C-alpha positions as CSV (number, residue, x, y, z in Angstrom):
1,M,0.0,0.0,0.0
2,A,2.8,2.4,0.9
3,T,4.5,1.7,-2.5
4,D,1.2,2.3,-4.3
5,A,0.9,5.7,-2.5
6,R,4.4,6.7,-3.5
7,H,3.7,5.8,-7.1
8,E,0.5,7.8,-7.1
9,H,2.3,10.8,-5.6
10,A,5.1,10.6,-8.1
11,D,2.7,10.2,-11.1
12,A,0.7,13.2,-9.8
13,S,3.8,15.4,-9.4
14,F,5.1,14.5,-12.8
15,K,1.8,15.3,-14.5
16,A,1.6,18.6,-12.5
17,L,5.1,19.6,-13.8
18,Q,4.0,18.9,-17.3
19,F,1.0,21.2,-16.9
20,L,3.2,23.9,-15.3
21,R,5.6,23.7,-18.2
22,T,2.8,24.2,-20.7
23,M,1.3,27.0,-18.7
24,M,4.6,28.8,-18.2
25,R,5.2,28.7,-21.9
26,L,1.8,30.2,-22.7
27,G,2.1,32.8,-19.9
28,P,-0.2,35.8,-20.3
29,Q,-2.1,34.1,-23.1
30,L,-4.0,32.2,-20.4
31,L,-5.6,35.5,-19.3
32,D,-6.5,36.4,-22.9
33,H,-10.2,35.8,-23.8
34,G,-9.1,35.4,-27.4
35,F,-6.8,32.4,-26.6
36,W,-9.7,30.4,-25.1
37,R,-12.1,31.4,-27.9
38,E,-9.7,30.3,-30.5
39,L,-9.1,27.0,-28.7
40,N,-12.9,26.4,-28.4
41,P,-14.9,28.5,-30.9
42,A,-18.1,26.8,-29.9
43,L,-17.8,28.0,-26.2
44,A,-18.1,31.4,-24.7
45,V,-15.7,33.4,-22.5
46,T,-17.1,36.6,-21.0
47,D,-16.7,38.3,-17.6
48,T,-20.5,37.8,-17.0
49,P,-21.2,34.0,-17.3
50,F,-24.4,34.3,-15.3
51,A,-25.9,37.3,-17.2
52,R,-27.8,35.1,-19.6
53,A,-30.9,33.6,-18.0
54,L,-31.3,30.0,-18.8
55,E,-34.3,27.6,-18.3
56,P,-34.1,25.9,-14.9
57,L,-33.4,22.2,-14.8
58,P,-36.0,19.6,-13.6
59,S,-36.3,19.5,-9.8
60,A,-39.3,17.3,-9.1
61,W,-37.0,14.3,-8.4
62,A,-35.1,16.3,-5.8
63,A,-38.4,17.1,-4.0
64,D,-39.4,13.4,-3.9
65,P,-39.4,12.3,-0.2
66,V,-38.1,8.8,-1.3
67,C,-35.2,10.4,-3.1
68,Q,-34.5,12.7,-0.1
69,Q,-34.6,9.7,2.3
70,R,-32.2,7.7,0.1
71,L,-29.8,10.7,0.0
72,C,-29.8,10.9,3.8
73,E,-29.4,7.2,4.4
74,E,-27.1,6.2,1.5
75,G,-25.3,9.5,1.1
76,Y,-25.7,9.8,-2.7
77,L,-28.3,10.1,-5.4
78,L,-28.4,9.8,-9.1
79,S,-30.9,11.9,-11.1
80,P,-33.4,9.5,-12.7
81,E,-32.6,10.9,-16.2
82,P,-30.2,13.3,-17.8
83,L,-30.7,16.9,-16.8
84,I,-29.1,18.4,-19.9
85,S,-29.3,17.3,-23.5
86,A,-26.8,15.0,-25.1
87,D,-25.8,17.9,-27.4
88,E,-25.1,20.2,-24.5
89,A,-23.0,17.5,-22.7
90,S,-21.2,16.7,-26.0
91,Q,-20.3,20.4,-26.6
92,L,-18.7,20.7,-23.2
93,A,-16.9,17.3,-23.5
94,D,-15.5,18.4,-26.9
95,G,-14.2,21.5,-25.3
96,V,-12.4,19.5,-22.6
97,N,-10.8,17.2,-25.2
98,R,-9.4,20.3,-27.0
99,I,-7.9,21.6,-23.7
100,V,-6.3,18.3,-22.9
101,A,-4.9,18.0,-26.4
102,A,-3.3,21.4,-25.9
103,G,-1.4,20.1,-22.9
104,L,-3.4,21.9,-20.3
105,P,-5.1,20.6,-17.2
106,S,-8.7,19.5,-17.9
107,G,-9.8,21.9,-15.1
108,C,-9.0,24.8,-17.4
109,A,-12.4,24.1,-18.9
110,L,-13.5,26.4,-16.0
111,A,-12.5,29.3,-18.3
112,Y,-15.7,28.8,-20.2
113,D,-19.1,30.3,-19.3
114,E,-21.1,27.2,-20.1
115,I,-19.7,25.3,-17.1
116,Y,-20.9,28.1,-14.7
117,R,-24.3,28.4,-16.4
118,L,-24.8,24.7,-16.1
119,F,-24.1,24.6,-12.4
120,A,-26.1,27.8,-11.7
121,R,-29.0,25.8,-13.2
122,V,-28.1,22.8,-11.1
123,A,-28.2,25.0,-8.0
124,R,-31.8,25.9,-8.7
125,A,-32.7,22.3,-9.3
126,L,-31.4,21.5,-5.8
127,E,-33.6,24.0,-3.9
128,P,-35.9,21.2,-2.7
129,I,-32.9,19.8,-0.8
130,L,-30.8,22.8,0.0
131,G,-33.4,25.5,0.3
132,P,-33.7,28.8,-1.7
133,Q,-30.8,30.0,-3.8
134,P,-28.1,27.6,-2.6
135,H,-24.5,28.8,-2.8
136,L,-22.4,27.7,-5.7
137,M,-18.9,27.4,-4.4
138,L,-16.7,28.5,-7.2
139,D,-13.3,27.6,-6.0
140,E,-14.4,24.0,-5.3
141,G,-15.1,23.3,-8.9
142,W,-13.2,21.1,-11.3
143,V,-13.5,19.2,-14.6
144,Y,-12.2,15.7,-14.9
145,F,-10.7,13.8,-17.8
146,V,-10.0,10.0,-17.5
147,P,-8.4,8.7,-20.7
148,P,-9.0,5.1,-21.8
149,G,-6.9,2.6,-19.9
150,D,-6.0,5.1,-17.2
151,G,-5.0,3.4,-14.0
152,A,-6.4,6.2,-11.7
153,R,-3.0,6.8,-10.2
154,S,-2.1,10.4,-11.1
155,H,-4.8,12.2,-9.0
156,W,-5.4,14.3,-12.1
157,T,-7.8,11.7,-13.4
158,A,-9.7,9.8,-10.7
159,F,-9.0,10.0,-6.9
160,P,-8.7,7.1,-4.6
161,P,-11.4,6.5,-1.9
162,H,-12.1,9.6,0.1
163,R,-14.8,11.8,1.7
164,D,-14.9,15.4,0.5
165,W,-12.8,17.7,2.7
166,V,-15.4,20.2,3.8
167,R,-15.7,18.9,7.4
168,A,-18.6,17.1,9.0
169,D,-22.1,18.1,8.0
170,D,-24.0,18.7,11.3
171,E,-27.4,18.6,9.5
172,L,-26.7,15.1,8.1
173,L,-25.4,13.9,11.5
174,A,-28.6,15.1,13.1
175,G,-30.7,13.0,10.6
176,R,-31.8,16.0,8.5
177,L,-31.2,16.8,4.9
178,P,-27.6,17.6,4.2
179,S,-26.5,21.3,4.2
180,M,-23.9,20.8,1.4
181,L,-23.6,18.5,-1.6
182,T,-21.2,17.8,-4.4
183,G,-22.9,17.9,-7.8
184,W,-21.1,15.8,-10.4
185,V,-22.4,15.9,-14.0
186,A,-21.3,13.3,-16.5
187,L,-20.4,14.9,-19.8
188,T,-19.7,11.5,-21.5
189,E,-21.0,8.1,-20.6
190,A,-19.5,6.9,-17.3
191,S,-19.7,3.1,-17.3
192,A,-17.8,0.4,-15.4
193,N,-15.4,0.4,-18.4
194,D,-15.1,4.2,-18.4
195,S,-14.2,5.0,-14.8
196,C,-17.6,5.5,-13.4
197,L,-18.0,6.6,-9.7
198,Y,-18.0,4.0,-7.0
199,V,-19.6,4.6,-3.6
200,V,-20.0,2.9,-0.2
201,P,-23.6,3.4,0.7
202,G,-23.9,5.2,4.0
203,D,-25.9,2.4,5.6
204,A,-23.1,0.0,4.9
205,D,-20.2,2.2,6.0
206,E,-19.3,2.4,9.7
207,G,-17.6,5.8,9.1
208,F,-20.5,7.5,7.4
209,R,-22.1,9.0,10.5
210,G,-18.8,10.0,12.1
211,T,-16.6,13.2,11.8
212,D,-13.5,11.4,10.6
213,R,-12.8,12.5,7.1
214,F,-10.7,9.4,6.2
215,V,-11.9,6.3,4.5
216,R,-10.6,3.2,6.3
217,R,-10.8,-0.2,4.6
218,E,-12.1,-1.9,7.8
219,Q,-15.2,0.3,7.8
220,F,-17.0,-1.6,5.0
221,R,-17.1,-4.8,3.0
222,L,-16.1,-5.0,-0.6
223,Q,-19.5,-6.6,-1.3
224,D,-21.1,-3.3,-0.2
225,V,-19.3,-1.2,-2.8
226,R,-21.7,0.1,-5.5
227,A,-21.0,1.3,-9.0
228,V,-22.8,4.4,-10.1
229,P,-22.8,4.4,-14.0
230,A,-24.2,7.6,-15.5
231,L,-25.3,8.7,-18.9
232,P,-24.2,12.0,-20.5
233,G,-26.0,14.8,-18.6
234,Q,-26.9,12.8,-15.6
235,L,-26.2,14.3,-12.2
236,V,-24.7,12.4,-9.2
237,L,-25.2,14.1,-5.8
238,L,-22.7,13.2,-3.1
239,T,-22.9,14.2,0.6
240,S,-19.6,15.2,2.3
241,H,-19.8,11.9,4.3
242,V,-20.1,9.3,1.6
243,A,-17.0,7.4,0.7
244,H,-16.5,7.5,-3.1
245,W,-13.8,7.3,-5.8
246,G,-13.3,7.2,-9.5
247,S,-12.3,3.8,-10.8
248,R,-9.5,2.9,-13.2
249,S,-10.5,2.9,-16.9
250,S,-10.5,-0.2,-19.0
251,A,-8.1,-0.4,-21.9
252,W,-11.1,-1.4,-23.9
253,S,-12.9,1.8,-23.2
254,R,-13.8,3.7,-26.4
255,H,-13.6,7.2,-25.0
256,A,-12.3,9.4,-22.2
257,R,-14.6,9.8,-19.2
258,I,-15.3,13.5,-18.8
259,S,-17.2,15.1,-15.9
260,A,-17.6,18.4,-14.1
261,S,-18.4,19.1,-10.4
262,F,-19.0,21.9,-8.0
263,I,-19.9,22.0,-4.3
264,F,-23.3,23.5,-3.3
265,Q,-24.2,24.7,0.2
266,R,-27.3,26.1,1.9
267,S,-27.3,29.9,1.7
268,D,-28.3,30.4,5.3
269,L,-25.0,29.0,6.5
270,S,-21.5,30.5,6.5
271,P,-19.5,29.4,3.5
272,R,-17.1,26.5,4.2
273,L,-13.6,26.6,2.6
274,S,-14.6,28.8,-0.3
275,T,-16.3,31.9,-1.6
276,P,-19.8,31.5,-3.0
277,A,-20.6,32.8,-6.5
278,N,-22.5,36.0,-6.7
279,L,-24.8,35.2,-9.6
280,A,-25.4,38.9,-10.2
281,A,-21.7,39.9,-10.3
282,P,-18.9,39.4,-12.9
283,L,-16.6,36.5,-12.8
284,T,-13.4,37.4,-14.6
285,L,-11.1,35.1,-16.5
286,S,-8.3,36.0,-14.1
287,E,-10.3,34.7,-11.2
288,R,-11.0,31.5,-13.0
289,M,-7.3,31.0,-13.9
290,L,-6.3,31.8,-10.3
291,W,-8.2,28.7,-9.2
292,A,-6.7,26.5,-11.9
293,V,-3.2,27.6,-10.8
294,R,-4.0,27.2,-7.2
295,T,-5.1,23.6,-7.7
296,L,-1.6,22.7,-9.1
297,R,-0.3,23.4,-5.6
298,L,-2.0,20.3,-4.2
299,V,0.4,18.0,-6.0
300,T,3.5,20.0,-6.7
301,G,5.9,22.5,-5.0
302,E,5.1,26.0,-3.9
303,D,8.1,27.5,-5.8
304,Q,7.1,26.2,-9.2
305,V,3.5,27.4,-8.8
306,N,4.6,30.8,-7.4
307,A,6.8,31.2,-10.5
308,L,3.8,30.6,-12.7
309,M,1.7,33.1,-10.7
310,Q,4.4,35.7,-11.2
311,R,4.5,34.9,-14.9
312,L,0.7,35.6,-15.0
313,G,1.0,38.8,-13.1
314,F,-0.7,37.6,-9.9
315,T,0.7,39.6,-7.0
316,T,-0.5,37.5,-4.1
317,S,-0.5,33.7,-3.4
318,P,-3.9,32.3,-3.4
319,G,-3.2,30.1,-0.4
320,L,-5.1,27.1,0.7
321,S,-7.5,27.6,3.6
322,G,-7.6,23.9,4.5
323,P,-7.1,20.4,3.2
324,P,-7.8,19.9,-0.5
325,S,-11.3,18.8,-1.6
326,P,-10.3,15.8,-3.8
327,G,-12.6,15.1,-6.7
328,P,-13.8,11.8,-8.0
């Protein structure tokens, strides 16, 4: 196990250095709207991604008492059908493929307005669970790319078993609806071949109702692990207590698994770890790139990342307010 952990850390660090090298070479181009528009002409880059009103996503399933009970007891929930069209999911997935082909981290897809618009709509769909106008936590977002045959070792593709690092949810511990959720949207099919999510249902996990953030092998049986395949556009909700991970991809997979996620929180509670989006305010490209650079610090050295920040003209270090929130 210790050897596996060392291999994973080495793979993650090597990949991070590759990303740093590409981003250092591009430098100020990363803050240029034109660069991102040329890379993905079908996607938008403005400073006001929330300005355009979009039709809300279906929310009846989130209001269903049976769905809510399952979320509380098992710790996760899959929307019964895709919330966005196959074309909308495909457009975003194509954009991520272009970003990765350019040698950039898949999370740089957060440069594009469509990602924020999607999750602003998801936030509205979650109101039956999280209450009115739930917070969309901007700096807890990421976009994942798991290539065919990937062994899920680098931490840039699929994370090992974990619980999200946003501390214990007092509401869930008290037997009420959770106060925060990770929303994970599949942009390509996520099957057992393609690195779908795996979870340990809360009622089969001794650690689910506790405050310990770590996943321990002795807390559950392998027989209790459950795959969560998803179609393009389907939404997986994860409480901060459910043990989950992204699996390795089969060499027989026909495409990369691409997905995007943000953390949502009840708006009547103080934000945890991050700053909520103001859906009436601008969100500049510089702010989005600051998060992409900040994320590199999770797996590589401070000096290298600080050098990239200076190259981009950022005058202060973004810092990390707590342990990282690993993604699936």
